[in-house]
C-alpha positions as CSV (number, residue, x, y, z in Angstrom):
1,M,-39.3,-2.8,32.8
2,R,-39.3,-4.0,29.2
3,T,-37.9,-1.1,27.3
4,G,-34.3,-0.6,26.4
5,I,-32.1,0.7,23.6
6,W,-29.3,-1.0,21.7
7,I,-26.0,0.7,21.1
8,P,-23.8,-1.5,18.8
9,E,-20.1,-1.3,18.3
10,Y,-19.3,1.3,15.6
11,D,-16.6,2.1,13.1
12,T,-15.3,5.7,13.4
13,P,-14.9,6.7,9.7
14,E,-18.6,6.6,9.0
15,I,-19.8,8.2,12.1
16,W,-18.1,11.5,11.2
17,H,-19.7,11.7,7.8
18,S,-21.0,15.2,7.3
19,E,-24.6,14.1,6.8
20,I,-25.6,11.6,9.5
21,S,-29.1,10.2,9.1
22,R,-31.2,9.2,12.0
23,R,-30.7,5.6,10.9
24,S,-27.0,6.0,10.9
25,F,-27.1,7.7,14.2
26,F,-28.9,4.7,15.7
27,K,-26.7,2.2,13.9
28,Y,-23.4,3.6,14.9
29,G,-24.4,5.3,18.1
30,V,-23.0,7.9,20.4
31,S,-22.9,5.8,23.4
32,S,-22.5,8.3,26.2
33,F,-25.4,10.5,25.0
34,L,-27.8,7.6,24.3
35,G,-26.8,5.8,27.4
36,L,-27.7,8.8,29.5
37,V,-31.0,9.2,27.7
38,A,-31.9,5.6,28.1
39,M,-31.0,5.5,31.8
40,Q,-33.2,8.6,32.4
41,H,-36.1,7.5,30.3
42,F,-36.3,3.8,30.9
43,G,-34.7,3.3,34.3
44,S,-31.3,1.8,35.1
45,S,-32.4,-1.8,35.5
46,G,-34.1,-2.3,32.2
47,Y,-31.4,-0.4,30.3
48,A,-28.6,-2.3,32.0
49,Q,-30.0,-5.7,31.0
50,L,-30.7,-4.9,27.4
51,D,-27.6,-2.9,27.0
52,Q,-25.7,-6.2,27.3
53,V,-27.6,-7.7,24.3
54,I,-26.1,-7.3,20.8
55,P,-28.9,-8.0,18.2
56,R,-27.8,-10.8,15.9
57,A,-30.7,-11.1,13.5
58,K,-30.0,-10.1,9.9
59,Q,-33.2,-11.5,8.4
60,C,-36.6,-12.7,9.4
61,I,-39.1,-15.4,8.4
62,V,-42.7,-15.2,9.4
63,M,-45.1,-18.2,9.3
64,F,-48.6,-16.6,9.4
65,M,-51.5,-18.7,10.4
66,S,-54.4,-16.9,8.7
67,G,-57.7,-17.2,10.5
68,G,-56.3,-17.4,14.0
69,P,-55.1,-20.7,15.5
70,S,-56.3,-22.0,18.8
71,Q,-53.6,-21.5,21.4
72,L,-55.1,-24.3,23.6
73,D,-54.7,-26.8,20.7
74,T,-51.2,-25.7,19.8
75,F,-48.8,-24.0,22.3
76,D,-50.8,-23.4,25.4
77,P,-52.5,-26.8,26.2
78,K,-54.6,-27.0,29.4
79,D,-55.3,-29.7,32.0
80,P,-57.6,-32.3,30.3
81,S,-59.9,-32.1,33.3
82,E,-60.9,-28.5,32.3
83,K,-64.3,-28.5,30.6
84,N,-63.1,-26.7,27.4
85,S,-59.6,-28.1,27.1
86,G,-60.6,-30.2,24.1
87,P,-59.5,-33.8,23.1
88,F,-55.9,-33.0,22.3
89,K,-53.3,-34.2,24.7
90,A,-50.2,-32.3,25.8
91,I,-46.8,-33.9,25.2
92,P,-43.3,-33.2,26.6
93,T,-40.8,-31.3,24.6
94,S,-37.0,-31.2,24.4
95,V,-37.2,-28.7,27.4
96,N,-38.1,-30.1,30.7
97,G,-41.4,-28.7,32.0
98,I,-42.6,-27.3,28.6
99,E,-45.5,-29.1,26.9
100,I,-47.3,-28.5,23.6
101,S,-49.9,-30.2,21.5
102,E,-49.6,-33.8,20.7
103,H,-50.0,-32.9,17.0
104,L,-46.7,-31.0,17.0
105,P,-44.3,-33.9,17.9
106,N,-41.5,-32.7,15.5
107,V,-41.8,-29.1,16.7
108,A,-41.6,-30.4,20.3
109,E,-38.1,-31.8,19.5
110,Q,-37.0,-28.2,18.6
111,A,-38.4,-26.6,21.7
112,H,-34.9,-25.7,23.0
113,H,-34.8,-23.2,20.2
114,L,-38.3,-21.7,20.9
115,S,-39.5,-18.9,23.0
116,I,-43.2,-19.4,23.4
117,I,-45.2,-16.3,24.3
118,R,-48.5,-17.5,25.9
119,S,-49.7,-14.0,26.9
120,M,-50.4,-12.1,23.6
121,V,-53.1,-9.5,24.0
122,S,-54.9,-7.4,21.4
123,R,-58.1,-5.3,21.1
124,E,-58.7,-6.5,17.5
125,G,-61.1,-9.4,17.1
126,N,-62.0,-8.8,13.5
127,H,-60.0,-10.7,10.9
128,E,-59.2,-7.8,8.6
129,R,-58.3,-5.3,11.3
130,A,-56.3,-7.9,13.2
131,R,-54.4,-9.0,10.1
132,Y,-53.5,-5.4,9.4
133,L,-52.4,-4.9,13.0
134,L,-50.2,-8.1,13.0
135,H,-48.6,-7.1,9.7
136,T,-47.9,-3.4,10.5
137,G,-48.0,-3.1,14.3
138,Y,-50.7,-0.5,13.9
139,A,-54.5,-0.7,14.1
140,P,-56.1,0.4,10.8
141,G,-57.6,3.9,10.8
142,G,-57.5,7.1,8.8
143,A,-55.8,7.6,5.4
144,V,-52.4,6.4,6.5
145,R,-51.2,3.1,5.1
146,H,-48.5,1.8,7.3
147,P,-45.6,-0.4,6.1
148,T,-45.5,-4.0,7.0
149,L,-42.8,-5.6,9.1
150,G,-41.4,-7.0,5.8
151,S,-41.3,-3.5,4.2
152,L,-39.7,-2.0,7.3
153,T,-37.0,-4.8,7.1
154,S,-36.5,-4.0,3.4
155,Y,-36.2,-0.3,4.1
156,Y,-33.7,-0.6,7.0
157,L,-31.7,-3.7,6.1
158,D,-31.8,-4.1,2.4
159,D,-28.4,-4.2,0.7
160,D,-28.7,-1.9,-2.4
161,E,-26.3,-4.2,-4.2
162,S,-28.5,-7.3,-3.7
163,Q,-30.0,-8.7,-6.8
164,L,-32.9,-10.4,-5.1
165,P,-36.0,-8.7,-3.6
166,A,-35.5,-7.8,0.1
167,C,-39.0,-8.8,1.0
168,V,-40.9,-11.9,-0.4
169,N,-44.4,-13.1,0.4
170,I,-45.3,-16.7,-0.3
171,S,-49.0,-17.5,-0.5
172,S,-49.5,-14.4,1.6
173,P,-51.8,-11.4,1.7
174,T,-50.2,-8.6,-0.4
175,Y,-49.9,-5.7,2.1
176,S,-47.8,-2.9,0.7
177,G,-44.8,-0.8,1.7
178,G,-47.3,1.9,2.7
179,F,-45.8,5.4,2.9
180,L,-42.3,3.9,2.5
181,G,-43.1,3.4,-1.1
182,A,-43.6,0.7,-3.7
183,A,-39.9,-0.1,-3.7
184,H,-40.5,-1.9,-0.4
185,D,-43.6,-3.8,-1.5
186,P,-43.2,-7.6,-1.2
187,F,-42.3,-9.7,-4.2
188,V,-45.2,-12.2,-4.3
189,V,-44.9,-15.9,-4.9
190,N,-48.4,-17.2,-5.3
191,D,-47.6,-20.9,-5.3
192,P,-44.2,-22.3,-4.4
193,T,-45.0,-25.7,-5.9
194,K,-45.2,-24.1,-9.4
195,E,-42.8,-22.0,-11.5
196,V,-42.6,-18.5,-10.1
197,D,-44.3,-15.8,-12.3
198,D,-42.4,-12.9,-13.7
199,I,-38.8,-13.9,-13.1
200,K,-38.0,-15.0,-16.7
201,Y,-38.0,-13.2,-20.0
202,P,-41.2,-13.6,-22.0
203,E,-41.2,-16.1,-24.8
204,L,-39.1,-15.0,-27.8
205,M,-37.3,-12.4,-25.6
206,D,-33.6,-12.4,-24.8
207,S,-31.4,-10.2,-22.6
208,K,-30.2,-8.1,-25.5
209,R,-33.8,-7.3,-26.7
210,F,-34.9,-6.6,-23.2
211,S,-32.0,-4.3,-22.6
212,E,-32.8,-2.4,-25.8
213,R,-36.5,-2.0,-24.7
214,L,-35.4,-0.7,-21.3
215,K,-33.2,1.9,-23.1
216,M,-36.2,2.9,-25.3
217,L,-38.4,3.2,-22.2
218,R,-35.8,5.5,-20.4
219,N,-35.6,7.7,-23.5
220,L,-39.4,8.0,-23.6
221,E,-39.6,8.8,-19.9
222,K,-36.6,11.2,-19.8
223,D,-38.4,14.5,-20.2
224,F,-41.2,13.4,-17.9
225,I,-38.8,12.3,-15.1
226,A,-36.8,15.5,-15.5
227,N,-39.8,17.6,-14.7
228,R,-41.3,15.4,-12.0
229,S,-38.5,14.4,-9.7
230,G,-39.4,12.9,-6.3
231,V,-40.1,9.7,-4.4
232,G,-42.6,8.3,-7.0
233,T,-40.2,8.8,-9.9
234,E,-37.2,7.4,-7.9
235,T,-39.3,4.4,-6.9
236,H,-40.4,3.8,-10.5
237,E,-36.8,3.7,-11.7
238,A,-35.7,1.5,-8.8
239,I,-38.4,-1.1,-9.5
240,Y,-37.3,-1.4,-13.1
241,K,-33.7,-1.6,-12.1
242,K,-34.4,-4.3,-9.5
243,A,-36.6,-6.3,-12.0
244,D,-33.8,-6.3,-14.6
245,E,-31.2,-7.4,-12.0
246,L,-33.5,-10.2,-10.7
247,I,-34.1,-11.6,-14.1
248,N,-30.4,-11.7,-15.0
249,S,-29.1,-12.8,-11.6
250,P,-27.7,-16.3,-10.9
251,K,-29.3,-15.9,-7.5
252,I,-32.7,-16.5,-9.1
253,K,-32.1,-20.2,-8.5
254,A,-33.1,-19.6,-4.9
255,F,-36.7,-19.8,-6.2
256,E,-36.1,-23.1,-7.9
257,L,-37.0,-25.9,-5.5
258,D,-35.9,-28.6,-8.0
259,E,-32.4,-27.8,-6.9
260,E,-33.2,-29.5,-3.6
261,P,-32.9,-33.3,-3.1
262,I,-36.2,-35.0,-3.1
263,E,-35.8,-36.3,0.5
264,V,-35.4,-32.7,1.7
265,K,-38.5,-31.6,-0.1
266,Q,-40.4,-34.5,1.4
267,A,-39.1,-33.7,4.9
268,Y,-40.7,-30.2,4.6
269,G,-43.9,-31.6,3.3
270,M,-45.1,-31.9,-0.3
271,N,-47.6,-29.1,0.0
272,R,-47.7,-25.3,-0.6
273,F,-46.8,-24.5,3.0
274,G,-44.0,-27.0,3.4
275,Q,-42.5,-26.0,0.1
276,G,-42.9,-22.4,1.0
277,C,-40.9,-22.9,4.1
278,L,-38.2,-24.6,2.1
279,M,-38.2,-21.7,-0.4
280,A,-37.9,-19.3,2.6
281,R,-34.8,-21.1,3.8
282,R,-33.3,-20.9,0.3
283,L,-34.1,-17.2,-0.1
284,I,-32.7,-16.3,3.3
285,E,-29.5,-18.3,2.4
286,S,-29.3,-16.2,-0.8
287,G,-29.6,-12.8,0.9
288,V,-33.3,-12.0,1.1
289,K,-34.0,-10.1,4.3
290,F,-37.7,-11.0,5.0
291,V,-39.9,-13.9,3.9
292,E,-43.5,-14.6,4.9
293,I,-45.3,-17.8,4.3
294,T,-49.1,-18.0,5.0
295,L,-51.2,-21.1,5.8
296,D,-54.9,-20.3,5.6
297,G,-57.8,-22.2,7.1
298,W,-57.6,-21.5,10.9
299,D,-61.0,-19.8,11.3
300,T,-62.4,-22.8,13.0
301,H,-65.8,-21.8,14.2
302,E,-66.9,-25.2,13.2
303,N,-65.3,-28.6,13.6
304,N,-62.2,-27.0,15.3
305,F,-60.5,-30.2,16.4
306,E,-60.5,-32.2,13.1
307,R,-59.6,-29.1,11.1
308,T,-56.9,-28.0,13.5
309,K,-55.3,-31.5,13.4
310,E,-55.2,-31.5,9.6
311,L,-53.5,-28.1,9.7
312,L,-51.0,-29.1,12.3
313,D,-50.2,-32.2,10.2
314,V,-49.0,-29.6,7.6
315,V,-47.3,-27.2,10.0
316,D,-45.4,-29.7,12.2
317,P,-42.9,-31.2,9.7
318,A,-42.4,-27.9,7.9
319,Y,-41.9,-25.8,11.0
320,A,-39.6,-28.3,12.6
321,M,-37.5,-28.9,9.5
322,L,-37.1,-25.1,8.9
323,I,-35.7,-24.7,12.5
324,K,-33.5,-27.8,12.2
325,D,-32.3,-26.8,8.7
326,L,-31.4,-23.2,9.7
327,S,-29.7,-24.4,12.8
328,E,-27.6,-27.0,10.9
329,R,-26.6,-24.4,8.3
330,D,-25.5,-21.9,11.1
331,L,-28.3,-19.5,10.0
332,L,-30.6,-19.7,13.0
333,D,-28.6,-17.4,15.2
334,E,-29.0,-14.6,12.6
335,T,-32.6,-15.4,11.5
336,I,-35.7,-14.5,13.4
337,V,-38.4,-17.2,12.9
338,L,-41.9,-16.1,14.0
339,W,-45.0,-18.3,14.1
340,L,-48.4,-16.6,14.8
341,G,-51.9,-15.7,13.6
342,E,-54.0,-12.6,14.0
343,F,-55.5,-13.8,17.3
344,G,-56.3,-16.9,19.2
345,R,-59.6,-18.8,19.8
346,T,-61.9,-19.0,22.8
347,P,-61.5,-21.7,25.4
348,K,-65.2,-22.2,25.3
349,I,-66.2,-24.8,22.7
350,N,-69.4,-23.6,20.8
351,M,-72.4,-25.7,19.7
352,N,-70.7,-26.4,16.4
353,D,-67.7,-28.1,18.0
354,G,-65.7,-24.9,17.2
355,R,-63.9,-22.1,18.9
356,D,-64.5,-18.4,18.2
357,H,-62.3,-15.4,18.1
358,H,-60.2,-14.7,21.2
359,P,-57.8,-11.7,21.1
360,N,-57.2,-11.6,24.8
361,G,-54.7,-14.3,25.6
362,W,-53.2,-16.2,22.7
363,S,-49.8,-17.5,21.6
364,A,-46.9,-16.5,19.4
365,V,-43.6,-18.4,19.0
366,I,-40.2,-16.9,18.3
367,A,-36.9,-18.7,17.5
368,G,-33.4,-17.6,16.4
369,G,-31.9,-14.2,15.9
370,G,-30.5,-13.9,19.4
371,V,-33.8,-14.7,21.1
372,R,-33.3,-17.0,24.1
373,G,-34.9,-20.4,23.4
374,G,-36.3,-23.1,25.6
375,Q,-38.6,-20.9,27.6
376,V,-42.2,-19.7,28.0
377,V,-43.0,-16.0,28.4
378,G,-46.2,-15.1,30.2
379,S,-49.2,-17.3,31.1
380,T,-53.0,-17.6,30.9
381,N,-55.3,-18.9,33.7
382,E,-56.4,-22.5,34.2
383,D,-59.0,-22.4,31.4
384,G,-57.1,-20.1,29.1
385,S,-59.7,-17.3,29.2
386,K,-57.4,-14.5,30.2
387,V,-53.7,-13.5,30.7
388,V,-52.5,-13.7,34.3
389,S,-48.8,-12.8,33.9
390,A,-46.5,-10.8,31.6
391,P,-49.0,-9.6,29.0
392,V,-47.4,-8.8,25.6
393,G,-49.2,-6.4,23.2
394,V,-48.7,-6.4,19.5
395,P,-46.6,-3.2,19.6
396,D,-44.4,-4.9,22.2
397,L,-43.9,-7.9,19.9
398,F,-43.0,-5.5,17.0
399,A,-40.6,-3.5,19.2
400,S,-38.9,-6.8,20.2
401,L,-38.6,-7.9,16.6
402,C,-37.1,-4.6,15.5
403,F,-34.7,-4.7,18.5
404,A,-33.5,-8.1,17.4
405,L,-33.0,-6.9,13.8
406,G,-31.2,-3.7,15.0
407,I,-33.9,-1.4,13.8
408,D,-34.6,1.7,16.0
409,Y,-38.3,1.0,16.8
410,Q,-38.7,4.6,18.1
411,E,-37.5,6.3,14.9
412,E,-40.0,8.4,13.0
413,N,-40.6,8.3,9.3
414,M,-42.7,10.8,7.4
415,S,-46.0,9.7,5.9
416,R,-46.9,11.1,2.5
417,S,-49.0,13.8,4.2
418,G,-45.9,14.9,6.2
419,R,-47.0,13.4,9.4
420,P,-44.2,11.7,11.5
421,I,-45.0,8.1,12.2
422,R,-43.0,6.0,14.6
423,V,-41.7,2.6,13.5
424,V,-43.6,1.0,16.4
425,N,-46.4,2.8,18.2
426,D,-45.9,2.8,22.0
427,G,-44.3,-0.6,22.1
428,S,-41.5,-1.8,24.4
429,V,-39.0,-4.6,24.1
430,V,-40.0,-7.8,25.9
431,E,-36.8,-8.3,27.9
432,E,-37.5,-11.9,28.8
433,L,-36.9,-12.8,25.1
434,F,-33.3,-11.7,25.3
435,V,-31.9,-11.8,28.8
């Protein structure tokens, strides 16, 4: 059984606070009660295993491959004798028995850090619907706008004293904080190879003039705010406060890649994705809780193999260097690093030498944050057309990520219509990732 519940060590002074939120209840725990509930609801074996795991992740980096990468040409290569295996060869990795694509040689050297899930399943084969699902854990539908994983991380883990945004999207789709509010929307960096927009004062503006303008704005809004208190007003004030803190913070240098030696920048790759991964490392190092970097172009209905090779030539150095860099800086143990797209691609090669959408049996890769590396979770059959062991749904993946980050994935938050919405819908933790 996959599902369990985490009960961390707690400090007694805060647990007896007169107003204990559900988040605090989960964070600090009442071990005897929750232990009994977990034992009854999940079964003793699953609980006993996961109860030994103390989540270590404090932050998360997602590398999102927009368009859906082919699992057969990346992390789930097949026997070359199979008709639709394609021309790419499989190569050994740093872990005996695990092979991946020949076009990921640097990533192969970091395989001892990786947990490769080869059994991802989903019902969503449409790009937009699948992207929404892989960002929120929920299929789109109705009027509810669900928060993204980054927004959830911001909501649960952000340090109110931090001067940097909790959630940053680099070259990524701008999904919002949903019903958690605009305060948890991502800060967007459109192009990491260029100067970041909106983090410096406008021309002819200095801190004193900006401060005076903020005071004037607060005076103008004072009566309006007094009569219209609520989440929207609080969010509005919080955003202005955060923006002012960001502009004036010395931590803003985390966005400035010129601070890095040229050889480090070259090692990541002198392109938007490579420099985005380098910026992600710098941001995480400076206290940002969630960073997503997107690489587009994986919708390879035509000319799959040439296009995939070009994309992997970009991914390989950046991905490997990010893992290596985090590890050498003692950050990997507390940083979840996730690689995935919205679905995979068909084993069958179409008449245009391409592969089509395939949501039933694709790959995602996790490293760091207490996840056990050097392993493969689940498998597909000989030609990769279907999952034959340990299927992992998107809600299971989200439950596992939340578990690693110490977020209660069963907690409910209220939508704007007053409807309770669970952090993760019907997902359960993938135990193999942790034990």
